C-alpha positions in Angstrom: 179.8 89.0 -50.0 178.3 86.8 -52.8 175.9 88.8 -55.0 174.1 86.0 -56.9 172.4 82.7 -55.9 174.4 79.4 -56.0 172.7 77.9 -59.1 175.0 75.9 -61.4 174.8 75.8 -65.1 175.9 73.3 -67.7 178.9 74.2 -69.8 180.4 76.7 -67.3 182.1 76.6 -63.9 180.7 80.0 -63.0 177.9 79.9 -60.4 174.8 81.9 -59.8 172.2 84.3 -61.2 171.5 87.8 -60.1 168.1 87.4 -58.7 167.2 91.0 -59.4 167.8 90.5 -63.1 165.9 87.3 -63.5 162.2 88.5 -63.3 160.0 88.2 -66.4 159.8 91.9 -67.1 162.0 93.2 -70.0 164.3 90.3 -69.2 167.5 90.2 -71.2 167.2 93.8 -72.4 170.6 95.1 -73.6 172.3 97.4 -71.1 170.3 96.3 -68.1 171.9 92.9 -67.2 174.6 90.6 -68.4 174.3 87.5 -70.5 177.6 86.1 -69.2 177.4 83.4 -66.5 180.5 84.7 -64.9 179.3 88.3 -64.5 177.9 89.7 -61.3 174.6 90.8 -63.0 174.1 87.5 -64.9 170.4 87.3 -65.9 170.2 83.6 -66.3 169.3 81.5 -69.4 165.7 82.5 -69.3 163.4 84.6 -67.1 162.4 82.9 -63.9 164.9 80.1 -64.3 166.0 80.7 -60.7 163.9 78.9 -58.1 164.1 81.9 -55.8 162.5 84.3 -58.2 159.8 81.8 -59.3 158.9 81.2 -55.6 158.7 85.0 -54.9 156.6 85.6 -58.0 154.1 82.9 -57.0 153.8 84.4 -53.5 153.2 87.8 -54.9 150.6 86.5 -57.4 148.8 85.0 -54.4 148.9 88.3 -52.5 147.6 90.1 -55.6 144.7 87.7 -56.0 143.8 87.9 -52.3 144.0 91.6 -51.7 145.9 93.5 -54.4 149.2 95.3 -53.8 149.4 98.9 -52.8 153.1 99.1 -51.9 156.1 97.1 -53.0 159.7 97.7 -51.7 162.7 95.7 -52.7 165.4 96.2 -50.0 169.0 96.4 -51.1 172.4 97.6 -50.0 174.1 99.9 -50.4 173.8 103.6 -51.4 171.1 105.3 -49.2 168.8 105.7 -52.2 165.0 105.4 -52.8 164.4 104.6 -56.4 160.9 104.7 -57.9 158.6 103.7 -60.8 155.9 105.6 -62.6 152.4 106.2 -61.3 149.6 108.8 -61.6 149.0 111.7 -59.2 146.1 111.5 -56.7 143.6 114.1 -57.8 142.9 115.2 -54.3 146.5 116.2 -53.6 148.3 119.5 -54.1 151.0 118.9 -56.6 154.5 119.7 -55.2 156.1 122.3 -57.5 159.6 120.8 -57.2 158.8 117.7 -59.2 160.1 117.6 -62.7 159.7 115.2 -65.7 162.2 112.3 -65.4 162.8 108.7 -66.4 160.5 106.2 -64.6 161.5 102.5 -64.9 164.5 100.6 -63.9 164.9 99.1 -67.4 164.6 102.3 -69.4 166.4 105.7 -69.2 164.1 107.1 -71.9 160.6 106.4 -70.5 159.3 109.5 -68.8 157.1 110.4 -65.9 154.3 113.0 -66.1 155.5 116.4 -64.7 153.9 115.5 -61.4 154.0 112.0 -60.1 152.5 110.5 -56.9 155.2 107.9 -56.9 158.0 110.5 -57.0 156.3 112.4 -54.2 155.8 109.3 -52.0 159.4 108.3 -52.7 160.6 111.7 -51.4 158.4 111.2 -48.3 159.9 107.8 -47.7 163.5 109.1 -48.0 162.7 112.1 -45.7 161.0 109.9 -43.1 164.0 107.5 -43.0 166.3 110.5 -42.6 164.3 111.8 -39.6 164.9 108.6 -37.6 168.7 108.9 -37.1 169.7 111.7 -39.4 171.0 109.5 -42.3 170.2 111.2 -45.6 168.6 109.2 -48.5 168.2 110.5 -52.0 165.0 109.8 -54.0 164.7 109.5 -57.8 164.7 107.0 -60.6 167.2 104.2 -61.0 168.7 105.7 -64.1 169.2 109.1 -62.5 170.7 107.7 -59.2 172.5 104.6 -60.4 172.1 102.8 -63.7 169.5 100.9 -65.8 168.4 97.4 -64.7 166.3 94.9 -66.6 164.4 91.9 -65.2 164.1 93.5 -61.8 161.4 92.9 -59.1 160.1 96.4 -58.7 159.4 96.8 -62.4 157.6 93.4 -62.3 155.6 94.5 -59.2 154.5 97.7 -60.9 153.9 96.5 -64.5 152.8 92.9 -64.1 151.3 92.8 -60.6 149.8 96.3 -60.7 151.3 97.6 -57.5 150.3 101.2 -56.9 153.8 102.1 -55.7 157.0 100.2 -56.3 160.5 101.1 -55.0 164.0 99.8 -54.7 165.6 101.1 -51.6 169.4 100.9 -51.1 170.2 101.0 -47.4 173.4 102.2 -45.6 176.1 103.0 -46.2 176.3 105.8 -48.8 177.6 105.1 -52.3 180.9 107.0 -51.6 181.5 105.2 -48.4 184.6 103.0 -48.6 183.0 100.4 -46.5 180.6 99.4 -49.3 178.5 96.4 -48.4 180.4 95.9 -45.1 178.0 97.7 -42.8 179.4 97.8 -39.2 177.4 95.8 -36.7 176.8 98.8 -34.6 174.8 100.4 -37.4 172.5 97.5 -38.2 169.8 98.5 -35.6 169.8 102.1 -36.7 169.5 101.1 -40.3 166.5 98.8 -39.6 164.8 101.5 -37.4 165.1 104.0 -40.2 163.7 101.6 -42.7 160.7 100.9 -40.5 160.2 104.6 -39.8 160.0 105.2 -43.5 157.6 102.3 -44.2 155.3 103.3 -41.3 155.1 106.9 -42.6 154.3 106.0 -46.2 151.8 103.3 -45.2 149.9 106.0 -43.3 149.9 108.2 -46.4 148.7 105.4 -48.7 146.0 104.5 -46.2 144.8 108.1 -46.0 144.8 108.9 -49.7 
C-alpha cells in the first residue's frame, strides 16, 4: 500500500518520491504536487531525481527515436477512469456532436481542447471497449474534470516532450466510491486485466486504421 518509491533524502526521515510527479514536464507547478518529502505526492528535489523515472524516460526516448510513439497509457489504480490529453481531430473522421470544449492537460485546469478532439473521442472508445468486456463502467475525460490537477506526470511528458499522438492515464478497478479503494479482491484481477487488454486492442485497431 506504499504510494512512492523507497528513495531516501538527506535531512528528513521521510522516504520516497511520487514517481508520477517526478517527470520533467511542468515539474513543481503549484497545486499539482507537493514539495514536502513526507507527503504522498512528493515531487522530489528536482525533476528526474528518481532513478525509476530517469530509466523510463530513457527507454521512451529510445522508442521515440526507433519508431515514434502513437499511443501511451499510464496504468493506475483506482477509480475506473480514462483521462486524456489534447490532440487534433483526424480530418477524415465525422466529428461526434457530443464532444465539448474542456481542459486538456493533467497539470492545468485552464488549458482547453478544441471543440472536437480526436483524443477525447479515442478516450471514450477506450472506456467503452473496456466496459464491454465484463460490464464495468469507465468514465472518460480530463484529469481536472474527473480527479484533480497533477504536475510532472508521465502522460503529459509523453504527449508534450515525446510527441505521442495519444496519451492517457487509466485508473483501473475499483470505482472511486468503492470502499475497497486500492484493495482489489484477487478474484477481480483477471477480469480487470482482460478489460484493459480489450480496450487497448480496440483503440490500437482504430489508430492503425486512421
